[in-house]
N, C-alpha and C positions, 0 to 999 in steps of 0.2 A: 434526590438521588444524585450522587456525584460520579461523573464518568472519570475514568483514568485519563491521563494526558493523551494516551494513544487513541482511545475511543473518542475523546473530545476533538482531537484533530480530524478524525474521520467525520464526525458530526458537523464540523465547521465547513466541510466541502459539499454538504447536501444542498440541493436546489431548494431555496425557500418556497414553502407552500407546495412542494412536490409530493410524490409518492415514492417511498423507498422500499427496497427489498433487501433484507439483511440475511445473507447466506451463512449458514453455520451459526445461527443466532445465539446458541447456548442459553443464557438466562434472559436474553432480549433486553439487556440494559440499554443498548443504543436506541432501538426503536421506541422503547417505553419513554425515554427521556425526550426524544424528538417529538413524540406525540404530546407528551405532557406540556411541553413548551410551545405547542402549536407551530413548530418549525416545519412540520410536514402534515399533510391532511390525512394520510392513510399509510399503513405499513404492512408489508408482507414479510413474514419471518419463516425461514426454512431451517431444518436440521435433519441430519441423516439418522439420528437416534431419537427414540421416544422420550427418554429421560430428560434431556435438555429442553424439549418442547413443553414438557409438563412444567418445568421450572420457568420457562418463558411465559406460559399462561399465568402462572402465579404472579410473576413480576408485572405483567400487563394489567392484571386484575387489581393488584395493590396500587398501581399508578392511576387506576380509574380510566384506562384507555383501551380496554380489551375490545370494545365495540367497534373501534376503528382499526383493528388489526386482524390479519389472517395468518393462521399457522399451518404449515405444510410439512409433513414428514416425507422427505425426498432427498435424493442425492443432488446437491447443488441446485440447479435451476430446472431440472428435468420436468417438473410438473407445473412450472410457472409460465404463464402467457404474459407477454409484455404489457398489453392493455395500456393503462395510463401511467405505468412505472416510469419515473424520471431518473432514479438513481439506484444502482445496485452496489451494496457494500459487501466486500469479501475481506474480512479482517482476521488476523491471527492464524493464518494457514501457511504452509510451505508453498513455494512458488509452483512446484509440480502439481499440487492439488488445485491451486488457483487456475493453472493452465488447463487442467482436465475440465474444470467447470466452464471456463471460457470457450474451449474448443467444442464442447457439447451444447453450447447455447447458439441457436441459429439466428437470434435477434440481437447479437452482441454489439452490432454497430448502431443500434437504435437508441441506446441509453448511455448515461454517464456512469462510469464505474469508479468506485472509490476502493482502492486495493491497499491492503496493509500486509505485505508478505513477510514471513519470518525467516525464510532460508532461500538460498540460491537466487537472489534477486537479479543478478545479471542475466540469468536464463530467462526470467520474465521480461526484462527490458528488451532482450534480443527478439523474443516472440512478438512483442508489441511493435517493434520496428518492422518486422517481417509482415505483420498483419495490417500495417498502415494505420496505427493509432498514434496520437500525440498525447503528451501528458506533462504535468508539473509534479514536483515532489517536495515534501516537507520532511525534515528530520525532527523527531521528537525524542527527548531523553527522559527516562524514568529511572532514577537511581543511577546504576552503572550501565544500564541497557539503552541502546538506541533503536528506534523504530522508524521505518520508512513508510510514509503515507503518500499514495499516488492518486492524482486526479486525472482520470483517463477518458478520452473521447476519440471517436473515429476521426481520422484526418483525411483531407482531400488528396494530399500528396505525401509520399513517404518521408520520414525523418531519417537522419543518420546520426550515429553516435561515435564519438572517439573512444578509444580503449578506456580512458579515464572516466568519461561519462557513463560507459557501460558498467563500470565498477562502483563509482561514487553516486551517479545519478544526475538528474537535471536539477541542480540545487543552487541556492543563492549563497555564495561564499561570504557575503557580508553578515550572514547570521552567525552568531557566536556558537550556537548549537551545531551548525554545519561544520564549523571549523574544528570543534571538539571531535565530531564524528570523523572528519577527514584525518585528523591527527591519530585517532585510534586505528583507522584503516591503514594509515601509513606505517604504523608500527607493525601491524599484522603482515603487510606486504613485504616489509623489510625482513622480518623474521622468516617468512616463507622463501624469499629469495636466498637467504643465507643457507637454509636447509637444502634447497635445490642445488645451490652452488657446491655444497659439500658432497652432494650425491652425484655431481658431474652432469647435471641436467641442464640442457640448453634453455629451458623455460625460465631459468633464474634471471636472465637478462630482461625478460618482459616485466617481471615483478620488481626488479631493481629500478627500471625506467619509470614504472608507475609510482613507486615510492618517492623517487626523486622529483617527479612532476608534482605530486601533492606537496612536497616540501617547498618547492618553488612557488606554488600558488598560495600557500599559507604565508610565505614571506612577502609576496606581493600584497596580500590583504593587510598584513602588518604595516606595510609601507603606504597603504591607501591606494594601491594601483590594481586592485582585483576587479573581476567582472563575473557575472553569473554564467554558469554552464548552460548549454542548450539555449 
C-alpha cells in the first residue's frame, strides 16, 4: 500500500511504537500502513459517517491488521478516551473543523497531534498560539498542490508569531519545496494587495508588505543568507 506524499508526511511524524488515533479516517489507509509496517502497536480510527468506517474495516482486514485496530463512529474525538494514545492525526480537514475537534477534546494537552489542515491555516496557527502549543511544519507538494503538515505538542510557555510566520508557517526556508510554496503564496498576496488597492482598502498595505517580505527572504536564500522561521 503506497501512501500519498501528504499521508506519508503525516506518518513520518508518528511516535515509533506508539498508539495512534486517526480522526476522520475515511479508508484507514494511514493506520493500516502504520500497523502493517509495525511503526505503531495499535490504532484507533474514527469517522462521523458509517460508510467510511465500513471502507476502513475492509482496508484493515485486507492489510491483516484489523485485530490491532478499533473503529469508532463518532464526531471527532468525542467517544475516545486518551488511554495509551500517543499521537492523534487529523488530516484533510478545514481548520475550522480541526479547531472544533480540538476544542471539544479535554485531553488535548496530553498527546502529540499531527495536523494537516486544508483551509484557513493562519486561523489554526493563531489558536495554537493562544492555547500555548508549539509546533513544527513541513510543506509537501503533490502535483500543483501544496499541503502543510504540523507536528503539535503542548508548550510550557507561549510562542509568538510574526505576520509572516502566521501566513507561511514555522518552516525551513532552505527547503526547495518551502521556497516554491513561499513563491506561490507571494504571488497570491501580491494579487490580493492589488485588488484591495484598486478598491481603496487600507488592508492592501499589509499584503503588499507580506509579499515584499517573502520576496526578500527568497532572495536571501538565493544568496545563502537565509534562516528558518520560528
